[in-house]
C-alpha positions in Angstrom: 178.8 53.1 31.6 175.8 54.3 33.9 173.3 57.3 33.6 175.4 59.0 36.5 178.0 58.7 34.6 177.0 60.0 31.3 175.3 62.8 33.1 178.4 63.8 34.9 180.5 63.7 31.6 177.8 65.6 29.7 177.8 68.6 32.6 181.2 68.9 31.6 181.2 68.5 27.6 178.4 70.8 27.3 179.8 74.0 28.5 182.9 73.3 26.5 180.7 72.7 23.6 179.1 75.6 23.8 182.1 77.6 24.1 183.5 76.5 21.0 180.4 77.0 19.3 179.9 80.5 20.3 183.4 81.2 18.8 182.8 80.0 15.6 178.8 80.5 14.7 178.0 83.7 13.3 177.8 86.8 15.2 174.1 87.3 15.3 173.9 83.5 16.7 176.0 84.1 19.3 173.2 84.9 22.0 171.3 82.6 20.5 174.1 79.6 21.3 175.1 81.1 24.7 171.6 81.1 25.8 170.9 77.7 24.9 173.9 76.3 26.1 173.3 78.0 29.4 169.8 76.5 29.9 171.4 73.0 28.9 174.3 73.0 31.6 172.1 74.3 34.1 169.6 71.7 33.7 172.3 68.9 33.4 173.9 70.4 36.6 170.3 70.1 38.3 170.5 66.8 37.3 173.1 65.6 38.3 172.6 67.4 41.8 169.1 65.6 41.8 170.8 62.2 41.2 173.4 62.2 43.8 171.2 63.6 46.4 168.8 61.3 46.2 171.4 58.4 46.8 173.7 60.5 49.1 175.9 57.6 50.1 176.3 56.0 46.6 179.7 57.8 45.1 179.7 57.5 41.8 183.4 56.2 40.6 184.8 56.5 37.0 187.8 56.3 35.4 188.3 60.1 35.5 185.5 61.0 37.3 184.4 61.2 41.1 180.8 62.8 42.0 179.9 62.6 45.5 177.1 64.3 47.1 179.3 67.7 48.0 180.8 67.9 44.9 177.1 67.6 43.0 175.6 70.3 45.6 178.3 72.6 44.2 178.1 71.6 40.3 174.4 72.7 40.9 174.9 75.6 42.6 177.9 76.7 39.9 175.3 75.3 36.8 172.3 77.6 38.6 174.7 81.1 38.7 176.2 80.9 35.6 172.9 79.8 33.7 171.9 82.8 35.5 174.4 85.6 34.8 174.3 84.4 31.0 170.3 84.9 30.9 170.8 88.4 32.4 174.0 89.7 30.8 172.9 92.4 27.8 
């Protein structure tokens, strides 16, 4: 497993883990967990985008995951918009 593949899997797994944590933590900790998950998810999305755009010709092809430059750019935009929406929501 390469670092790019691990990064791509983390970019998928961290939001799912954050959603589960928000469901099980006490109500007073929900906002903090959501903020931390949003920042981590946004950072992972940006890192994945940076890796993919650094070498746009080198597609990452895993067993169940394919990351190319166009897909990584989309992931980056979604990560930024998602993190910003969590951080500015009341």
